[in-house]
C-alpha positions in Angstrom: -55.2 -37.3 -126.9 -53.5 -37.4 -130.3 -54.6 -41.0 -130.7 -58.2 -40.2 -129.9 -58.2 -37.4 -132.4 -56.9 -39.8 -135.1 -59.7 -42.3 -134.3 -62.3 -39.5 -134.4 -61.0 -38.4 -137.8 -61.1 -42.1 -139.0 -64.7 -42.4 -137.8 -65.8 -39.2 -139.6 -64.4 -40.4 -142.9 -65.1 -44.1 -142.6 -66.3 -45.8 -145.8 -70.0 -46.7 -145.8 -69.3 -50.5 -145.9 -67.0 -50.5 -142.9 -67.8 -50.7 -139.2 -65.7 -49.4 -136.3 -65.9 -51.0 -132.9 -64.4 -49.1 -129.9 -64.1 -50.8 -126.5 -63.0 -48.6 -123.7 -63.5 -48.1 -119.9 -63.6 -44.4 -120.5 -66.2 -42.8 -122.7 -64.5 -40.4 -125.2 -65.6 -36.8 -125.1 -66.8 -36.9 -128.8 -70.0 -35.5 -130.2 -72.2 -38.5 -130.9 -75.7 -37.0 -130.9 -76.2 -36.5 -134.6 -74.9 -40.0 -135.6 -76.9 -41.6 -132.8 -80.1 -40.0 -134.1 -79.3 -41.1 -137.7 -78.9 -44.7 -136.5 -75.3 -44.9 -137.5 -74.1 -45.4 -133.9 -75.0 -47.9 -131.2 -73.9 -47.7 -127.6 -73.2 -50.9 -125.6 -73.0 -50.0 -121.9 -72.5 -51.9 -118.7 -76.3 -52.3 -118.5 -76.3 -54.2 -121.8 -73.3 -56.3 -120.7 -74.7 -57.3 -117.3 -76.3 -60.7 -116.7 -80.1 -60.8 -116.3 -82.1 -63.3 -114.3 -83.5 -64.6 -117.5 -80.0 -65.6 -118.5 -79.7 -68.0 -115.4 -79.8 -71.2 -117.5 -76.9 -70.0 -119.8 -75.0 -68.8 -116.7 -75.3 -72.3 -115.1 -73.9 -73.8 -118.3 -71.1 -71.3 -118.4 -70.0 -71.8 -114.8 -70.1 -75.6 -115.2 -67.8 -75.3 -118.2 -65.4 -73.4 -115.9 -64.7 -76.6 -113.9 -67.7 -76.0 -111.6 -69.1 -79.5 -111.8 -68.4 -80.4 -108.1 -70.8 -77.7 -106.9 -74.6 -78.1 -107.5 -76.0 -74.8 -108.7 -79.8 -74.5 -108.9 -81.7 -71.9 -111.0 -82.8 -70.3 -107.7 -79.2 -69.9 -106.4 -78.0 -68.5 -109.7 -80.8 -66.0 -109.7 -79.8 -64.9 -106.2 -76.2 -64.6 -107.4 -77.3 -62.4 -110.3 -79.3 -60.2 -108.0 -76.5 -60.0 -105.4 -74.0 -58.9 -108.0 -76.6 -56.9 -110.1 -75.4 -59.0 -113.1 -71.8 -57.7 -112.8 -69.9 -60.4 -114.8 -66.5 -59.7 -113.1 -68.2 -60.1 -109.7 -69.7 -63.4 -110.8 -66.3 -64.6 -112.0 -64.7 -63.7 -108.7 -67.4 -65.6 -106.7 -66.9 -68.5 -109.2 -63.2 -68.7 -108.1 -64.2 -68.6 -104.5 -66.9 -71.3 -104.8 -64.4 -73.8 -106.2 -63.0 -74.1 -102.7 -66.4 -74.0 -100.9 -69.1 -76.6 -100.6 -71.8 -74.4 -99.1 -72.9 -72.5 -102.2 -76.0 -71.1 -100.6 -74.2 -69.6 -97.6 -71.6 -67.9 -99.8 -74.2 -66.3 -102.1 -76.4 -65.2 -99.2 -73.5 -63.5 -97.4 -72.1 -61.9 -100.6 -71.4 -58.2 -100.1 -68.8 -55.6 -100.7 -66.9 -56.9 -97.7 -66.2 -60.2 -99.4 -62.4 -60.9 -99.7 -62.5 -61.6 -103.4 -64.5 -58.4 -104.1 -62.3 -56.3 -101.8 -59.1 -57.5 -103.4 -60.3 -56.8 -107.0 -61.9 -53.4 -106.3 -59.0 -52.3 -104.3 -56.3 -53.3 -106.7 -58.0 -52.8 -110.1 -60.2 -49.8 -109.3 -59.6 -47.8 -106.1 -55.8 -47.4 -105.9 -55.8 -46.5 -109.6 -57.6 -43.3 -108.7 -56.1 -40.0 -107.4 -56.2 -39.4 -103.7 -58.6 -36.5 -104.2 -61.1 -38.8 -106.0 -60.5 -41.6 -103.4 -61.5 -39.2 -100.6 -64.5 -38.0 -102.6 -65.7 -41.6 -103.2 -65.3 -42.5 -99.5 -67.4 -39.6 -98.4 -70.3 -40.2 -100.8 -70.3 -43.9 -100.2 -72.5 -43.3 -97.1 -75.3 -42.1 -99.4 -77.8 -44.7 -100.6 -78.7 -42.4 -103.5 -77.0 -39.3 -104.7 -77.5 -36.1 -106.6 -75.3 -33.1 -107.2 -76.5 -31.2 -104.1 -76.3 -34.1 -101.7 -72.8 -34.9 -102.9 -71.6 -31.3 -102.5 -72.9 -31.2 -99.0 -71.5 -34.6 -97.8 -68.1 -34.5 -99.6 -67.6 -30.7 -99.0 -65.7 -30.6 -102.2 -66.0 -27.8 -104.7 -65.1 -30.2 -107.5 -68.1 -32.5 -106.8 -69.7 -32.0 -110.2 -66.4 -32.6 -112.0 -65.9 -35.8 -110.0 -69.4 -37.1 -110.7 -68.7 -36.5 -114.4 -65.4 -38.5 -114.1 -67.2 -41.3 -112.4 -69.7 -41.5 -115.2 -67.0 -41.2 -117.9 -64.8 -43.9 -116.3 -67.7 -46.2 -115.6 -67.1 -46.3 -111.8 -70.3 -48.2 -111.0 -72.6 -45.2 -111.2 -76.2 -45.9 -112.2 -78.9 -43.4 -113.0 -82.2 -43.8 -111.0 -84.4 -41.7 -113.4 -84.6 -40.6 -117.0 -83.5 -37.1 -116.2 -80.2 -38.4 -114.7 -80.7 -36.2 -111.7 -80.5 -39.0 -109.1 -77.9 -41.8 -109.1 -76.8 -44.7 -107.0 -73.5 -46.5 -106.7 -73.5 -50.2 -107.4 -74.2 -51.7 -104.0 -71.1 -54.0 -103.9 -68.8 -51.0 -104.8 -70.6 -48.8 -102.3 -70.3 -51.4 -99.5 -66.6 -51.8 -100.3 -66.1 -48.0 -100.1 -68.2 -47.7 -96.9 -66.3 -50.5 -95.1 -63.0 -48.9 -96.1 -64.2 -45.5 -94.9 -65.1 -46.9 -91.5 -61.8 -48.6 -91.2 -59.8 -45.6 -92.3 -61.5 -43.1 -90.0 -64.6 -43.8 -88.0 -64.8 -40.1 -86.9 -64.9 -38.9 -90.5 -67.4 -41.6 -91.3 -69.8 -40.4 -88.6 -69.2 -36.8 -89.6 -70.2 -37.6 -93.2 -73.4 -39.2 -92.0 -74.2 -36.2 -89.8 -73.8 -33.9 -92.7 -76.1 -36.1 -94.8 -78.7 -36.1 -91.9 -78.8 -32.3 -91.8 -79.0 -32.1 -95.6 -81.9 -34.5 -95.8 -83.6 -32.6 -92.9 -83.4 -29.4 -94.9 -85.0 -31.3 -97.8 -87.9 -32.5 -95.5 -86.8 -36.1 -96.2 -87.0 -37.0 -92.6 -86.8 -40.8 -92.8 -83.5 -40.5 -94.8 -82.3 -38.0 -92.2 -83.1 -40.4 -89.4 -81.2 -43.2 -91.1 -78.1 -41.1 -91.3 -78.5 -39.6 -87.8 -78.6 -43.1 -86.4 -75.4 -44.1 -88.2 -73.8 -40.8 -87.0 -74.9 -42.0 -83.5 -76.4 -38.6 -82.7 -79.3 -39.6 -80.4 -80.4 -36.0 -79.8 -80.9 -35.5 -83.5 -82.7 -38.8 -84.0 -85.0 -37.8 -81.1 -85.8 -34.5 -82.7 -86.4 -36.0 -86.1 -88.6 -38.8 -84.8 -90.7 -36.3 -82.9 -91.6 -34.7 -86.3 -92.3 -37.9 -88.2 -93.7 -40.3 -85.5 -97.4 -39.6 -86.1 -97.0 -40.0 -89.9 -95.4 -43.4 -89.3 -98.3 -44.4 -87.1 -100.9 -43.3 -89.6 -99.2 -45.3 -92.3 -99.1 -48.4 -90.1 -95.3 -48.3 -89.9 -95.2 -49.1 -86.2 -92.2 -51.3 -86.3 -90.2 -48.7 -88.2 -90.9 -46.2 -85.4 -90.2 -48.8 -82.6 -86.9 -49.8 -84.3 -85.7 -46.2 -84.5 -86.4 -45.5 -80.7 -84.8 -48.8 -79.6 -81.4 -47.2 -78.8 -82.6 -43.9 -77.4 -82.3 -43.9 -73.6 -85.4 -43.2 -71.4 -83.9 -40.0 -70.0 -84.1 -38.5 -73.5 -87.4 -39.9 -74.5 -89.2 -38.3 -71.6 -88.4 -34.9 -73.2 -90.8 -35.6 -76.0 -94.3 -36.5 -74.6 -95.9 -36.7 -78.1 -93.3 -39.2 -79.3 -93.6 -41.2 -76.1 -97.4 -41.4 -76.6 -97.0 -42.7 -80.2 -94.5 -45.3 -78.9 -97.0 -46.5 -76.3 -99.8 -46.6 -79.0 -97.5 -48.5 -81.4 -96.5 -51.0 -78.8 -100.2 -51.5 -77.7 -101.5 -52.2 -81.2 -98.6 -54.6 -81.9 -99.3 -56.7 -78.8 -96.1 -55.7 -77.0 -97.9 -55.1 -73.7 -95.0 -55.4 -71.3 -92.9 -52.9 -73.1 -95.9 -50.6 -73.6 -96.4 -50.7 -69.8 -92.8 -49.7 -69.3 -93.2 -46.6 -71.5 -96.6 -45.9 -69.9 -95.0 -45.7 -66.5 -92.3 -43.5 -68.0 -95.0 -41.2 -69.4 -96.8 -41.0 -66.1 -93.7 -39.5 -64.5 -93.6 -36.6 -66.9 -94.6 -33.4 -65.1 -94.8 -31.0 -68.1 -95.8 -31.2 -71.7 -98.5 -33.8 -71.2 -101.0 -31.4 -72.6 -99.2 -31.7 -76.0 -101.0 -35.0 -76.5 -104.3 -33.5 -75.4 -107.4 -35.8 -75.7 -105.5 -38.5 -77.4 -104.7 -40.1 -74.1 -108.3 -41.3 -73.9 -107.6 -43.8 -76.7 -105.1 -46.0 -74.9 -107.4 -47.7 -72.3 -110.0 -48.9 -74.9 -107.3 -50.0 -77.3 -105.5 -51.8 -74.5 -108.7 -53.7 -73.7 -109.3 -54.6 -77.3 -105.7 -55.9 -77.6 -106.2 -57.8 -74.4 -109.1 -59.6 -76.1 -111.9 -58.1 -73.9 -114.3 -56.7 -76.5 -117.0 -55.9 -74.0 -114.7 -53.8 -71.8 -113.2 -52.2 -74.9 -116.6 -51.2 -76.1 -117.7 -49.7 -72.7 -114.4 -47.7 -72.4 -114.7 -46.6 -76.0 -118.2 -45.3 -75.5 -117.3 -43.6 -72.2 -114.2 -41.9 -73.7 -115.9 -40.9 -77.0 -118.2 -38.6 -75.1 -115.1 -36.7 -73.8 -113.5 -36.3 -77.2 -113.9 -33.3 -79.5 -115.3 -33.9 -83.0 -111.9 -33.2 -84.7 -109.9 -35.7 -82.6 -109.8 -38.1 -85.6 -106.8 -40.1 -84.6 -108.5 -41.4 -81.5 -112.1 -41.1 -82.5 -111.8 -43.4 -85.5 -110.5 -46.6 -83.7 -112.9 -46.1 -80.8 -115.9 -45.8 -83.1 -114.6 -48.9 -84.9 -114.6 -50.9 -81.6 -118.3 -50.4 -81.6 -118.7 -52.0 -85.0 -116.7 -55.1 -83.8 -118.9 -55.3 -80.7 -122.2 -55.1 -82.7 -121.0 -57.7 -85.2 -120.5 -60.1 -82.2 -124.1 -59.3 -81.2 -125.4 -60.2 -84.6 -126.5 -56.6 -85.2 -125.0 -56.4 -88.7 -127.0 -53.4 -89.8 -125.9 -51.3 -86.8 -122.3 -52.4 -87.4 -122.4 -51.3 -91.0 -123.7 -47.8 -89.9 -120.8 -47.5 -87.4 -118.3 -48.6 -90.1 -119.4 -45.7 -92.3 -118.7 -43.3 -89.4 -115.4 -45.0 -88.7 -114.3 -44.8 -92.4 -115.1 -41.1 -92.5 -113.1 -40.4 -89.3 -110.1 -42.3 -90.7 -110.2 -40.4 -94.0 -110.4 -37.1 -92.1 -107.5 -38.1 -89.9 -105.4 -39.2 -93.0 -105.1 -42.6 -91.4 -104.7 -45.1 -94.3 -103.8 -48.0 -92.0 -107.1 -47.7 -90.2 -109.0 -47.1 -93.4 -107.7 -50.5 -94.7 -108.8 -52.3 -91.5 -112.3 -50.6 -91.8 -112.8 -51.7 -95.4 -111.5 -55.2 -94.4 -114.2 -55.5 -91.7 -116.8 -54.1 -94.1 -116.0 -56.9 -96.6 -116.1 -59.4 -93.7 -119.7 -58.3 -93.1 -120.7 -59.5 -96.6 -119.0 -62.8 -95.8 -121.0 -63.1 -92.6 -124.2 -62.5 -94.6 -123.3 -65.3 -96.9 -122.3 -63.1 -99.9 -118.9 -64.6 -100.4 -118.5 -63.4 -104.1 -119.4 -59.9 -103.0 -116.9 -60.1 -100.2 -114.1 -61.1 -102.6 -114.9 -58.2 -104.8 -114.7 -55.8 -101.9 -111.4 -57.3 -100.7 -110.0 -56.8 -104.2 -111.2 -53.2 -104.2 -109.4 -52.2 -100.9 -106.7 -49.7 -101.7 -108.4 -48.4 -104.9 -110.4 -45.3 -105.3 -109.9 -41.6 -104.6 -109.9 -42.0 -100.8 -106.8 -44.1 -101.0 -105.0 -42.2 -103.8 -105.2 -39.0 -101.6 -103.5 -40.8 -98.7 -100.8 -43.0 -100.2 -99.4 -44.7 -103.3 -100.1 -48.2 -104.6 -96.5 -49.2 -104.0 -96.8 -48.4 -100.2 -100.4 -49.7 -99.9 -100.1 -53.2 -101.5 -98.0 -54.9 -98.8 -100.1 -53.4 -96.0 -103.3 -54.4 -97.6 -102.1 -58.0 -98.2 -101.0 -58.2 -94.5 -104.2 -56.9 -93.0 -106.5 -58.9 -95.3 -104.4 -62.1 -95.2 -106.3 -64.1 -92.6 -109.9 -63.3 -93.6 -109.2 -63.7 -97.3 -107.5 -67.0 -96.6 -110.5 -68.2 -94.7 -112.9 -67.1 -97.4 -110.9 -69.0 -100.0 -110.7 -71.9 -97.7 -114.5 -72.1 -97.2 -114.8 -72.1 -101.0 -112.3 -75.0 -101.1 -109.9 -72.8 -103.1 -106.9 -74.2 -101.1 -104.1 -72.8 -103.3 -105.5 -69.3 -103.1 -106.0 -69.7 -99.3 -102.3 -70.6 -99.0 -101.3 -67.7 -101.2 -103.2 -65.2 -99.0 -101.5 -66.5 -95.8 -98.0 -65.7 -97.2 -98.6 -62.2 -96.0 -99.9 -63.3 -92.6 -96.5 -63.1 -90.8 -97.8 -64.7 -87.6 -100.4 -62.0 -87.2 -97.9 -59.6 -85.7 -99.3 -56.6 -87.5 -103.0 -57.3 -87.0 -104.5 -54.9 -84.5 -107.8 -56.8 -84.2 -106.9 -60.0 -82.2 -109.6 -62.0 -83.9 -108.0 -61.6 -87.3 -104.9 -63.2 -85.9 -106.9 -66.1 -84.4 -108.7 -66.6 -87.8 -105.3 -66.8 -89.5 -103.9 -69.4 -87.1 -107.1 -71.5 -87.4 -106.8 -71.5 -91.2 -103.1 -72.3 -91.0 -104.0 -75.3 -88.9 -106.7 -76.5 -91.2 -104.5 -76.3 -94.2 -101.7 -78.2 -92.4 -104.3 -80.9 -91.6 -105.5 -81.1 -95.2 -101.9 -81.6 -96.3 -101.4 -84.3 -93.7 -98.3 -82.5 -92.3 -98.0 -83.3 -88.6 -94.9 -81.1 -88.5 -96.8 -78.1 -89.9 -99.6 -78.7 -87.4 -97.2 -78.7 -84.5 -95.4 -75.6 -85.8 -98.7 -73.8 -85.9 -99.6 -74.8 -82.4 -96.2 -73.8 -81.1 -96.3 -70.4 -82.8 -99.8 -69.8 -81.5 -98.6 -70.5 -77.9 -95.6 -68.1 -78.3 -97.9 -65.4 -79.5 -100.4 -66.2 -76.7 -97.6 -65.7 -74.1 -96.2 -62.5 -75.8 -99.6 -60.9 -76.4 -101.2 -62.0 -73.0 -104.2 -63.3 -75.0 -105.1 -66.8 -73.7 -108.0 -67.3 -76.2 -105.6 -67.5 -79.1 -103.9 -70.8 -78.1 -107.1 -72.2 -76.6 -109.0 -71.7 -79.8 -106.2 -73.1 -82.0 -105.9 -76.1 -79.7 -109.6 -76.7 -79.8 -109.6 -76.6 -83.6 -106.7 -79.0 -83.6 -108.6 -81.4 -81.3 -111.7 -81.1 -83.5 -109.7 -81.9 -86.6 -108.4 -85.1 -84.9 -111.8 -85.8 -83.5 -110.6 -86.2 -80.0 -109.8 -83.7 -77.2 -110.2 -83.1 -73.5 -113.7 -84.8 -73.5 -113.1 -86.7 -70.3 -114.0 -83.6 -68.3 -117.4 -83.6 -70.1 -117.9 -87.3 -69.6 -117.2 -87.0 -65.8 -119.2 -83.8 -65.3 -122.7 -83.8 -63.8 -125.7 -82.7 -65.9 -126.1 -79.7 -63.5 -122.5 -78.6 -64.1 -122.8 -79.0 -67.8 -126.0 -76.9 -67.9 -124.2 -74.1 -66.0 -121.4 -74.3 -68.5 -123.8 -74.0 -71.4 -125.7 -71.1 -69.8 -122.4 -69.3 -69.3 -121.5 -70.0 -72.9 -124.8 -68.5 -74.1 -124.4 -65.4 -72.1 -120.9 -64.6 -73.5 -120.5 -61.9 -76.1 -119.4 -63.5 -79.3 -116.1 -62.4 -80.9 -115.4 -62.0 -84.7 -113.6 -65.4 -84.8 -116.7 -67.0 -83.3 -119.1 -65.7 -85.9 -116.7 -66.3 -88.8 -115.2 -69.7 -87.8 -117.8 -71.1 -85.5 -115.0 -72.1 -83.1 -117.2 -71.4 -80.1 -119.5 -74.3 -81.1 -116.9 -76.9 -80.2 -118.5 -77.3 -76.8 -121.8 -78.6 -78.3 -119.9 -80.9 -80.7 -118.1 -82.4 -77.7 -121.4 -82.9 -75.9 -122.8 -84.7 -78.9 -120.0 -87.2 -79.0 -119.8 -87.8 -75.3 -123.4 -89.2 -75.2 -124.8 -85.8 -74.1 -126.8 -85.3 -77.3 -130.0 -84.3 -75.4 -128.2 -81.5 -73.6 -126.8 -80.3 -76.9 -130.3 -80.4 -78.4 -131.6 -78.3 -75.5 -129.0 -75.5 -76.0 -128.3 -75.5 -79.8 -131.8 -74.0 -80.6 -131.0 -71.2 -78.2 -127.7 -70.6 -80.1 -129.7 -70.6 -83.3 -132.2 -68.0 -82.0 -129.7 -65.5 -80.6 -128.2 -64.5 -84.0 -130.4 -64.6 -87.2 -128.2 -62.5 -89.5 -125.4 -65.0 -90.3 -126.5 -67.9 -92.6 -123.1 -69.7 -92.4 -123.1 -69.7 -88.6 -126.7 -70.8 -88.7 -125.7 -73.7 -91.0 -123.0 -74.8 -88.6 -125.6 -75.0 -85.8 -128.1 -76.8 -88.0 -125.5 -79.4 -88.9 -124.8 -80.0 -85.2 -128.5 -80.4 -84.5 -128.7 -83.0 -87.4 -125.7 -84.9 -85.9 -127.3 -84.9 -82.4 -130.6 -86.3 -83.7 -128.8 -88.8 -85.9 -126.9 -90.1 -82.9 -130.2 -90.6 -81.2 -131.6 -92.5 -84.3 -134.1 -89.7 -85.0 -133.7 -89.9 -88.7 -136.6 -87.7 -89.7 -135.5 -84.9 -87.4 -131.9 -85.3 -88.5 -132.8 -85.0 -92.1 -135.0 -81.9 -91.4 -132.1 -80.1 -89.8 -129.7 -81.3 -92.6 -131.9 -80.0 -95.4 -132.1 -76.6 -93.8 -128.3 -76.5 -93.6 -127.9 -77.5 -97.2 -130.3 -74.9 -98.4 -128.3 -72.2 -96.6 -124.8 -73.5 -97.7 -125.4 -74.3 -101.3 -125.8 -70.7 -102.7 -122.7 -69.5 -100.8 -120.5 -72.4 -102.1 -118.9 -72.5 -98.6 -118.5 -76.3 -98.8 -115.7 -76.6 -96.2 -118.3 -76.0 -93.5 -119.6 -79.4 -94.4 -116.4 -81.2 -95.5 -114.7 -80.3 -92.2 -117.6 -81.7 -90.0 -117.4 -84.9 -88.1 -117.2 -88.0 -90.3 -120.6 -89.1 -89.0 -122.1 -86.3 -91.1 -121.0 -88.1 -94.3 -122.9 -91.2 -93.1 -126.0 -89.0 -92.6 -125.5 -87.6 -96.1 -125.3 -91.1 -97.5 -128.5 -92.1 -95.8 -130.1 -88.9 -97.0 -129.1 -89.7 -100.6 -130.4 -93.3 -100.3 -133.7 -92.1 -99.1 -133.8 -89.8 -102.2 -133.1 -92.8 -104.5 -136.1 -94.6 -103.1 -138.3 -91.5 -103.5 -138.0 -90.1 -107.0 -140.0 -87.0 -106.2 -137.6 -86.2 -103.3 -134.6 -86.9 -105.6 -135.6 -84.0 -107.8 -135.0 -81.6 -104.9 -131.8 -79.5 -105.4 -130.5 -80.5 -101.9 -130.1 -84.1 -103.1 -127.9 -83.0 -106.0 -125.9 -80.8 -103.6 -125.6 -83.7 -101.1 -124.3 -86.0 -103.8 -121.7 -83.5 -104.9 -120.5 -83.0 -101.4 -120.2 -86.7 -100.8 -118.2 -87.1 -104.0 -115.6 -84.8 -102.6 -115.1 -86.9 -99.4 -113.5 -90.3 -99.0 -114.9 -93.6 -100.4 -118.0 -93.2 -98.3 -120.0 -92.6 -101.4 -118.9 -95.8 -103.1 -121.8 -98.1 -104.1 -124.4 -96.0 -102.3 -126.6 -95.9 -105.3 -126.5 -99.6 -105.7 -127.2 -100.1 -102.0 -124.3 -102.6 -101.7 -122.8 -100.7 -98.8 -125.0 -99.7 -95.8 -124.7 -96.0 -95.1 -124.9 -96.8 -91.4 -121.7 -98.7 -91.7 -120.0 -96.3 -94.0 -118.0 -94.9 -91.0 -115.6 -97.8 -91.6 -114.9 -96.5 -95.1 -113.5 -93.3 -93.6 -110.5 -95.1 -92.1 -107.2 -94.3 -93.7 -104.6 -96.9 -94.8 -102.5 -96.0 -91.8 -105.4 -96.4 -89.4 -106.2 -99.8 -90.9 -102.5 -100.8 -90.6 -102.6 -99.9 -86.9 -105.9 -101.8 -86.3 -104.3 -104.9 -88.0 -101.4 -104.7 -85.5 -103.8 -104.2 -82.6 -105.7 -107.4 -83.7 -102.4 -109.3 -83.6 -102.1 -108.4 -79.9 -99.3 -105.7 -80.0 -99.2 -103.2 -77.1 -98.9 -99.5 -77.9 -95.1 -99.5 -77.4 -94.7 -102.6 -79.6 -97.1 -101.2 -82.2 -95.2 -97.9 -82.4 -92.0 -99.7 -83.1 -93.6 -101.8 -85.8 -95.2 -98.8 -87.7 -92.3 -96.4 -87.0 -94.3 -93.9 -85.0 -94.0 -92.5 -81.5 -96.2 -93.9 -78.8 -98.1 -90.6 -78.5 -98.9 -90.6 -82.2 -100.2 -94.2 -82.0 -102.5 -93.2 -79.2 -103.6 -90.3 -81.2 -104.5 -92.6 -84.1 -106.4 -94.9 -81.8 -108.5 -92.1 -80.4 -109.2 -90.9 -83.9 -110.3 -94.5 -84.9 -112.6 -94.9 -81.9 -114.4 -91.6 -82.7 -114.8 -92.5 -86.4 -116.2 -95.9 -85.6 -118.3 -94.8 -82.7 -116.6 -97.4 -80.3 -114.9 -97.1 -77.0 -112.2 -99.9 -77.0 -109.6 -101.7 -79.0 -111.7 -104.9 -79.0 -114.8 -103.1 -80.3 -112.8 -101.4 -83.1 -111.1 -104.6 -84.3 -114.4 -106.5 -84.2 -116.3 -103.9 -86.3 -113.6 -103.6 -88.9 -113.1 -107.4 -89.1 -116.8 -107.8 -89.9 -116.3 -105.6 -92.9 -113.4 -107.7 -94.0 -111.0 -104.8 -94.0 -108.5 -106.6 -91.7 -108.0 -110.3 -91.1 
């Protein structure tokens, strides 16, 4: 104390040309305010001394200078190390010593925590045992808190000296960090807190649980129920967890935090759950909308056994059957049940009314009644706002934006997607911080598809980063759209591995969700992208059977994915390329007539009509259909609709352009310019078209890739599939896949025909 007084005297009378630097673990209790305001004093705290992520390059150099050359440190790994240690230089040095004896740098950094041996030894020897027993006990108790203030510390530590101890922690620099400008809330550096918490559990598990229980009751008194649940779970007090969840379960559902609710009830036994009918209902609802049907049925059977308290959920029970049908991918049954149950609901049953009204909008979109769907969406939106259901509100606005997409207004749809989460309606229900991840998740698939159709591939990929296998998407079609876009992107990238991963994950979700259409649609898209598939059934089927199949197809209610992606039209495409063009021409006009409202769907059908006529050498008819399609697509800029079509379409486009070159008057039409731009985006089909050197009818040959030409060369040399696979380092199945693809592109049926056609062009010898 005498020394500190002398230093303070020296500082007070220091000559103006001198500077005093004091380095200390403990902040002296001097009056600095006046000098700090006058600019005579500068504090350098642990925050200034800590390493920041922008210092990662310098840190790599520093660690390399410390004999670290044998370990490869990337900027990403160093940034992770800084985040894990929160820039604590001593912690980084400790890990540096450990890494010298380890070759798996990534694993060490990923697992870094307060339980790490090097961290434990340092904090124990240099920090913890240097403190008095009273402060040690205080630190152990408050270590269970993720954030602290004076009142929470007093409750949990049960110490009358709490304020004094907090002051000592701040003065001694014991890893205490303020969370706000008022310094009313703090947190302990997570490595130090983890060290203390692990020590607390090892010292006395009973006292550890008792501290969590005190924290749970304190947070309950503060109406911070999620924090209370966290501590009650660690205290292993299932009765308290049940009581708290019963109060907060509906708020979690309204915020779309289904998995948070389901994770919290995971360890609560059934015999306790049946005491809370409302909670059990919300669990069933959450499991239903997250596609967990088997578990939902388990809790449903449990709910049916309850003799009393069922009335506590009132009319809300009427929502489960329609939602179950929707999640089971039966939109027609879902609509019928929704209409039936809506008539039994009171006007203020917003929680159930809103989604049941919304089912009607989805149903009418599938019928092509877009105006009626929009009216229903207005009602749905109002019900969600009145029910304070922000999760449902986001879904409603997402579908509303999707309506603009279906009407061909892609730019307007993008504006609406970007506006979701903004406006007074959202501000009243939640904060931007909470809304952003939910919005990205819900809109991920439809936004990705919109960007994909515009050929904005990088933006499409960016949107799908929030897709998360579609697990949070209540509307099944949004998940289907996401998987179909994933598959198309993988195909564009030429990644067979990514394609197979997408197919596998789609099959897993199909099994888990009991929704067969998901894997069927994704597999159909995969077959379409490779231009093969299970066409043998169509080749072998009788005309009568195929007509029955087509009539059944026409009578089905369309789903959202059908009208958005056109994935239901694959049947007609298969008919066209299995020599059943006339049958396709009979039914495609009927498809065209049943929905008038969606120009992009209409364009897809027109392109198929053009391909069918072109296959039959009806050039004038083919061009007529093609021009109608181009007129619809050009203003929308949705060019992937054309770029992803069968390669024969590019040949038709080439013929169309050549006919325009011969007729200058026709060449002035905007559709010719659009056709030329489209063809320039494809493979070398467009080469030499203007000079007429390459016949457009033979331009299918130009579509073959280098790999396909390599395979055809080996085929011409007489190699079998097995021998060929060995020569080109592919599996036999992949070779067969390439051969089927080649046959389709060339319009041939055998190896001999393929080789002959390509040899004539001089592409192989």
